[in-house]
C-alpha positions in Angstrom: -0.5 -0.1 0.1 2.7 2.6 1.1 4.1 1.8 -2.2 0.8 2.2 -4.4 0.3 5.5 -2.2 3.9 7.0 -3.9 3.3 5.3 -7.2 0.1 7.3 -7.4 1.9 10.6 -6.2 4.4 10.0 -9.0 2.1 8.9 -12.0 -0.2 12.4 -11.4 3.0 14.6 -10.1 4.0 16.0 -14.1 0.2 17.3 -13.9 0.3 18.7 -10.7 3.6 20.7 -11.3 2.4 22.1 -14.7 -0.8 23.7 -13.2 1.5 24.9 -10.0 3.8 26.3 -12.5 0.9 27.7 -14.6 -0.7 29.3 -11.4 3.0 30.7 -10.4 4.0 32.1 -13.7 -0.2 33.9 -14.1 0.4 35.5 -10.4 3.6 37.0 -11.4 2.6 38.2 -14.3 -1.1 39.7 -14.8 -1.9 43.5 -14.5 1.7 44.3 -13.3 0.9 48.1 -13.4 -1.9 47.3 -10.7 -1.5 44.2 -8.6 0.6 46.5 -6.8 -0.5 50.2 -7.7 2.5 51.7 -9.4 5.1 53.3 -8.2 7.6 53.5 -5.7 10.7 55.8 -5.7 12.9 53.2 -5.9 11.1 51.2 -8.7 11.2 54.0 -10.8 14.7 55.1 -10.4 15.8 51.8 -11.3 13.4 51.8 -14.4 14.5 55.3 -15.4 18.3 54.5 -15.0 17.4 51.6 -17.4 15.8 54.0 -19.7 18.4 56.2 -19.8 21.1 53.6 -20.6 18.6 52.3 -23.3 18.3 55.7 -25.1 21.7 57.0 -24.3 24.5 54.3 -22.7 24.3 56.3 -19.4 22.1 56.7 -16.3 19.7 59.2 -15.9 23.3 61.6 -14.2 25.3 61.2 -17.6 27.5 58.4 -16.3 28.3 55.9 -19.3 28.1 52.6 -18.6 27.6 52.8 -14.9 29.2 50.2 -12.9 27.2 51.3 -10.1 24.3 53.9 -10.0 24.0 57.4 -7.7 20.4 56.5 -7.4 18.8 59.6 -5.4 22.6 61.4 -4.1 25.4 60.4 -2.7 24.4 58.1 0.1 22.4 55.8 -2.3 24.9 54.4 -4.5 23.9 50.9 -6.0 24.7 48.0 -7.8 23.4 48.6 -11.4 21.8 44.9 -13.0 18.3 45.4 -12.4 18.5 48.9 -14.5 20.7 47.2 -17.1 18.3 44.4 -17.1 15.6 46.9 -17.4 17.4 48.7 -20.2 17.2 45.3 -22.0 13.3 44.6 -21.8 12.6 48.5 -22.5 14.6 48.4 -25.5 12.3 45.3 -26.4 8.8 46.6 -25.0 9.2 50.4 -24.8 9.4 52.3 -21.6 6.8 51.7 -18.9 6.8 50.7 -15.1 5.2 47.3 -16.8 8.3 46.8 -18.6 10.4 47.3 -15.5 8.5 45.2 -13.6 8.7 42.7 -15.9 12.6 41.9 -15.1 11.2 40.4 -11.4 8.5 38.4 -13.1 10.5 36.9 -15.6 13.4 36.3 -12.3 10.6 35.1 -10.2 9.2 32.5 -12.7 12.7 31.3 -13.7 13.7 31.0 -9.5 10.3 28.5 -8.8 11.5 25.8 -11.7 15.2 26.4 -10.2 13.8 26.0 -6.7 11.7 22.5 -7.6 15.0 21.4 -9.2 17.2 22.0 -5.9 14.7 20.9 -3.6 14.2 17.6 -5.5 18.1 16.7 -5.1 18.2 17.8 -1.7 14.9 15.7 -0.6 12.8 14.0 -3.3 9.7 14.5 -5.3 7.5 15.2 -2.4 9.6 17.7 -0.4 10.3 19.4 -3.8 6.5 19.3 -4.4 5.8 20.8 -1.3 8.6 23.6 -1.6 7.2 24.8 -5.1 3.7 25.0 -3.8 4.8 27.4 -1.0 7.1 29.6 -3.4 4.3 29.7 -5.7 1.7 30.7 -3.1 4.0 32.6 -1.0 2.9 36.5 -0.6 6.3 37.5 -0.1 7.7 36.0 -3.3 4.7 37.1 -5.3 5.1 40.9 -4.3 8.7 40.7 -5.0 8.0 39.0 -8.3 5.9 42.2 -9.2 8.1 45.1 -8.0 11.4 46.8 -9.7 13.7 47.0 -7.0 16.9 45.2 -7.5 16.1 44.1 -3.7 13.7 42.0 -4.1 14.1 39.2 -6.4 17.6 39.3 -7.8 19.9 38.3 -4.7 17.3 35.2 -3.7 17.5 34.6 -8.1 21.1 34.3 -7.6 21.1 32.6 -4.4 18.7 29.9 -5.8 20.6 29.7 -8.9 24.2 28.7 -7.4 22.5 26.5 -5.3 21.4 24.4 -8.0 24.7 25.1 -9.9 27.0 23.9 -6.6 24.3 20.5 -6.6 25.9 20.3 -10.4 29.0 20.7 -9.9 29.5 18.6 -6.8 27.5 15.8 -9.0 30.5 16.3 -11.2 33.1 15.7 -8.8 33.7 19.9 -8.8 34.3 19.5 -12.8 36.3 23.0 -13.9 34.1 24.0 -16.2 31.1 23.7 -14.0 33.0 25.5 -12.0 34.1 28.0 -13.3 30.0 28.7 -14.3 29.4 28.5 -10.3 32.2 31.1 -9.9 30.8 33.9 -12.5 27.2 33.4 -11.4 28.4 33.5 -7.4 30.5 36.6 -8.9 27.4 38.1 -10.5 25.4 37.5 -7.3 27.4 40.9 -6.4 26.1 43.4 -8.8 22.5 42.7 -7.6 21.7 44.3 -4.5 23.9 46.1 -1.5 23.9 43.3 1.0 24.4 41.0 -1.9 28.0 41.7 -1.9 28.2 40.1 1.9 25.8 37.1 0.7 28.1 35.9 -2.1 31.6 36.5 -0.2 30.1 34.6 2.4 28.9 31.8 0.1 32.0 31.8 -1.9 34.0 30.8 1.2 31.3 28.0 1.5 32.0 26.7 -1.7 36.0 26.8 -1.0 35.5 25.1 1.9 33.7 21.9 0.7 35.7 22.1 -2.1 38.9 21.7 -0.4 37.3 19.0 1.4 36.2 16.7 -1.1 37.7 17.3 -4.6 40.3 16.2 -6.3 43.3 18.8 -7.4 41.4 20.9 -4.9 44.6 23.8 -5.2 44.1 23.8 -8.9 40.6 23.7 -9.1 40.4 26.4 -6.2 42.4 28.7 -8.3 39.8 28.4 -11.1 37.2 29.1 -9.1 38.4 32.3 -7.4 39.3 33.6 -11.0 35.9 33.1 -12.2 34.6 34.4 -9.1 36.4 37.9 -9.6 35.4 37.8 -13.3 31.8 37.8 -12.2 32.5 40.4 -9.6 34.9 42.5 -11.7 32.3 45.3 -12.4 31.8 45.8 -8.5 35.5 45.3 -7.7 36.6 47.9 -10.4 34.0 50.3 -8.8 35.4 49.7 -4.9 39.3 50.4 -6.5 37.9 53.4 -8.6 35.1 54.9 -6.6 35.4 53.5 -3.2 33.6 56.4 -1.5 30.9 56.0 -3.4 30.9 52.1 -3.2 30.6 52.2 0.6 28.4 55.1 0.7 25.1 53.4 1.6 26.6 50.9 4.1 27.8 53.9 5.6 24.3 54.9 6.8 22.8 51.9 7.6 25.2 49.4 9.7 25.0 49.1 13.1 28.5 51.0 14.6 30.7 47.6 15.1 32.3 47.3 18.4 33.7 43.9 20.4 31.2 44.1 23.0 28.2 41.9 24.5 25.9 44.8 23.6 26.7 44.2 19.7 26.4 40.6 19.3 23.4 40.3 21.3 21.9 42.6 18.7 22.9 40.5 15.4 21.3 37.5 17.7 18.3 39.4 18.3 17.8 40.8 14.2 18.5 37.4 13.5 15.8 35.9 15.2 13.5 38.7 14.5 13.9 38.2 11.1 12.5 34.2 11.3 9.9 35.7 14.0 6.6 34.4 14.2 5.2 37.8 14.0 7.2 38.7 10.8 6.8 35.6 9.2 3.3 35.0 9.9 1.3 37.2 11.6 1.6 40.4 10.3 -0.8 40.4 7.2 -1.7 43.7 6.1 1.7 45.3 8.1 4.2 47.1 5.6 7.3 46.1 5.8 9.8 47.1 2.6 7.0 46.5 0.0 5.3 43.6 1.6 2.0 43.3 3.7 2.7 39.6 4.0 5.5 38.0 4.1 4.4 33.6 4.7 1.2 32.2 4.7 -0.2 31.7 8.3 -0.9 28.3 7.7 2.8 27.6 7.9 3.5 28.5 10.9 4.2 25.4 12.9 5.3 23.5 10.0 8.2 26.1 9.3 9.6 25.9 13.2 9.0 22.1 12.5 11.2 21.8 9.6 13.9 24.6 10.9 14.8 22.1 13.4 13.9 18.9 11.5 15.2 19.4 7.9 18.4 17.6 9.1 16.2 14.5 8.5 14.9 15.4 5.5 17.9 16.6 3.4 20.1 13.7 1.5 23.0 13.6 2.8 25.0 12.5 -0.6 24.3 15.8 -2.2 26.2 19.2 -1.5 23.8 21.1 0.5 24.0 18.8 3.5 22.6 20.0 6.5 25.2 22.1 8.2 25.6 23.7 4.6 21.8 25.0 4.4 22.0 26.2 7.9 24.8 28.2 7.1 23.1 29.5 4.0 20.1 30.6 6.3 22.6 32.0 8.4 24.0 34.0 5.7 20.8 35.2 3.7 19.9 36.8 7.3 23.6 38.2 8.3 23.4 41.2 6.2 19.7 42.6 7.4 21.1 41.7 11.0 24.0 43.9 11.0 21.9 46.9 10.0 19.8 49.4 12.4 16.3 48.3 10.8 14.9 44.6 11.6 13.2 42.8 10.8 13.6 44.0 6.9 11.7 42.3 4.0 14.0 43.7 2.0 17.7 43.2 2.9 16.6 39.4 4.1 14.7 38.8 0.9 17.4 35.6 0.0 14.6 33.7 2.9 11.8 34.1 0.0 13.5 30.8 -1.6 14.7 29.1 1.6 11.7 29.6 3.6 9.3 26.8 1.2 12.5 24.4 1.8 12.1 24.9 5.5 8.2 24.4 5.7 8.3 21.4 2.9 10.6 19.9 5.7 8.0 20.3 8.3 5.0 18.5 6.1 7.7 16.0 5.0 8.2 15.1 8.5 5.0 14.5 10.2 4.3 12.9 6.7 6.9 10.7 7.5 5.9 9.5 10.7 2.3 8.8 9.4 1.9 5.1 9.3 -1.5 4.2 8.0 -1.7 4.5 4.0 -5.3 6.2 4.2 -4.3 8.9 6.6 -0.9 9.2 4.7 -3.0 10.5 1.6 -5.6 12.4 3.5 -2.6 14.3 5.4 -1.0 15.3 1.7 -4.8 16.2 0.2 -5.8 17.9 3.6 -2.5 20.3 3.7 -2.5 21.0 0.0 -5.7 22.2 -0.1 -5.2 24.1 3.3 -2.2 25.9 1.8 -4.2 26.6 -1.4 -7.4 28.2 0.2 -5.0 30.4 2.8 -3.5 31.8 -0.3 -6.4 32.4 -2.2 -7.6 34.4 1.4 -4.5 36.7 1.0 -5.0 36.8 -2.6 -8.7 38.4 -2.5 -8.5 39.9 0.3 -5.1 42.3 -1.2 -6.6 42.6 -4.6 -10.0 43.9 -3.5 -8.0 46.5 -1.2 -6.9 49.5 -2.8 -5.5 50.6 0.4 -3.1 47.1 0.5 -2.2 47.4 -3.3 -1.4 51.5 -2.6 0.7 51.0 0.7 4.0 52.2 0.8 3.2 53.1 -3.2 2.7 56.8 -4.5 -0.1 56.2 -7.3 -2.2 59.1 -6.0 1.1 61.5 -7.5 1.9 58.9 -10.3 -2.0 60.1 -11.5 -1.5 63.5 -10.6 1.7 63.4 -12.8 -0.2 62.0 -15.5 -3.1 65.1 -15.5 0.3 67.3 -15.3 1.3 65.9 -18.7 -1.4 66.4 -20.0 -1.4 70.4 -19.2 1.9 71.1 -19.3 2.6 72.4 -22.8 -0.1 75.5 -21.7 2.6 76.7 -18.6 6.3 77.8 -18.8 6.6 76.6 -15.0 4.9 73.9 -12.9 4.4 73.8 -9.1 4.8 70.8 -7.0 4.1 70.9 -3.6 6.7 68.5 -1.7 6.2 69.0 2.2 7.6 65.8 2.9 11.1 67.0 1.9 12.6 63.5 0.7 12.9 65.6 -2.7 11.9 62.4 -4.7 9.7 63.9 -6.3 11.2 64.3 -9.3 11.9 60.8 -10.6 7.6 60.6 -11.0 7.7 63.9 -12.9 10.3 62.5 -15.0 8.7 59.2 -15.7 5.1 60.5 -16.2 5.7 63.9 -17.6 7.3 62.6 -20.6 11.0 63.8 -19.4 13.4 62.0 -22.3 16.9 60.5 -20.4 18.7 63.2 -23.0 16.5 66.3 -22.1 17.1 64.9 -18.0 20.7 65.0 -18.3 21.0 68.2 -19.7 18.1 70.5 -18.2 18.4 73.0 -15.4 18.6 71.5 -12.0 18.8 73.2 -8.6 19.6 70.4 -5.9 20.0 70.7 -2.5 22.8 67.7 -1.6 23.0 66.6 1.8 23.7 63.3 1.2 20.5 62.5 -0.1 19.4 65.0 -3.4 16.4 67.3 -2.4 15.4 68.4 -5.7 14.1 72.3 -6.3 14.0 72.5 -9.9 13.8 70.4 -13.2 13.6 72.0 -16.3 10.3 74.4 -15.9 9.4 71.7 -12.8 9.7 72.9 -9.2 9.5 71.4 -5.9 8.6 73.7 -3.3 6.5 74.1 -0.2 3.5 75.4 0.4 4.6 78.4 2.2 7.2 78.9 -0.7 4.9 78.3 -3.7 2.9 81.3 -1.6 5.9 83.5 -1.8 6.6 82.7 -5.3 3.2 83.6 -6.4 3.6 87.3 -5.4 5.5 88.1 -7.7 4.7 85.6 -10.9 3.1 87.4 -13.3 2.6 84.6 -15.7 0.2 81.7 -15.4 1.6 78.7 -13.3 0.1 75.3 -13.3 0.2 73.8 -9.2 0.2 70.5 -7.9 -1.2 70.8 -4.6 -2.3 68.3 -1.6 -4.9 70.1 -0.6 -8.1 72.6 -1.7 -7.1 76.2 -2.3 -10.0 78.7 -2.8 -8.0 81.1 -4.2 -6.8 79.6 -7.6 -8.8 77.9 -10.3 -9.0 74.0 -10.5 -8.3 72.6 -13.2 -8.3 68.7 -12.3 -7.9 66.7 -9.3 -7.3 62.9 -8.4 -8.1 60.4 -5.6 -7.0 57.5 -4.6 -7.4 55.0 -1.1 -8.8 58.4 0.3 -6.0 60.5 -0.8 -6.5 63.9 -2.3 -4.5 66.0 -5.2 -5.2 69.1 -7.0 -4.3 70.8 -10.0 -4.9 74.7 -9.9 -3.9 77.6 -12.1 -2.7 81.0 -10.6 -4.2 82.8 -13.0 -8.1 82.8 -12.4 -9.8 83.3 -9.2 -12.6 80.6 -7.9 -15.7 82.1 -7.7 
């Protein structure tokens, strides 16, 4: 009977995998500009730089073939891979938020397949089936596959890809050709996101450790591996050598101050635990944390922690990712977040999105292995597959039906008002945009949605207050001002001015308005008083 159950499962598995992957692809691809709503300033920074690279070969600041991107100021230099990949997509499909987000969609879909292959090698078909089901329906992975940020999908995609390549390399006894590919992939991982530099450096040490323990001609192969890693990481190495201040600028503002003290070590451990805590992972649906409104399914709670402690009983000890290595990779994935000041952090710990399904799947399979009755085994698999699906359906339905959830962290109201400005802008020589928050990032929305071509952005008249983070005051005919600054300028302004205001103003003629999730913005003209 035991053989019969496994045989039936194996027979229907290809059909199940096809439908799971189809659902996974659709959840990541459909209506990219609406779920979540457009857009976050970090997304637009990557997409507009990709647009600029595609059009001019330089980022928006005029840096030709950039190895790092300036972003929103001298404290915001970031790796360029997402922008470069966006440039390819934009060259094919044109400039839009959907085109920029398509990079994450493609990486997200490929990561589903790669994770299944890694899981199958680690723990067999049943383990891989649940790992795939969980990542396909993961709120964390779904949202990160639909957002154009360098920190969402790139690090986890390269992490699971290096795990897959490492398995293949070990199967071939560290064949040099396969080893070179693994090294290049690890090196390229350093160009994905700021925290990935540390992740893939530590992953390199892990591979070196195993190579020198088990490979024949370890020294020769180790040298080849090191060279391939350096080749892959060469863009970031060149950036570090030629622009050291810019290369390390992002870390300076986010890292905890290092010290040889109990408090420092204690803070790191607390931060690690916070990123795998029940509240953060399972019980904070609707609470925003760096692009996410949920991380994992609530149903995973018990299985995740069972798997965390007992995954060593599920993993095949003959393949390279042994229990010791898996736990090492888990710590490596969290360390970049643990060393910084804001925890838990869904973005800096984003590599968890490909590791968590493996842990939860281990918990499910661990319990399955202790069920002796064949009928109960079948019922168990059907029951929890159904519950996982229903739990995910609840999340998806709640999310798509809530404009507030789709807009959290985004600035869709400002996006819509910028689209309105684009309609009217040719009638005005000056456009005043109210920006009372002082973050100086409104300009990237204007550049994106008001038809400002990269060539014009690069040469346009700009006024920027620089203090680490750029505070844009002027971009061509667009002025970014506080409400009081707008009033002062209008007192001496004789020409017609279009104004973007966050509240009603009866002194001026209203031109248009937008409302999203109970947030309103208005377009006014200064020439005619309201009656």
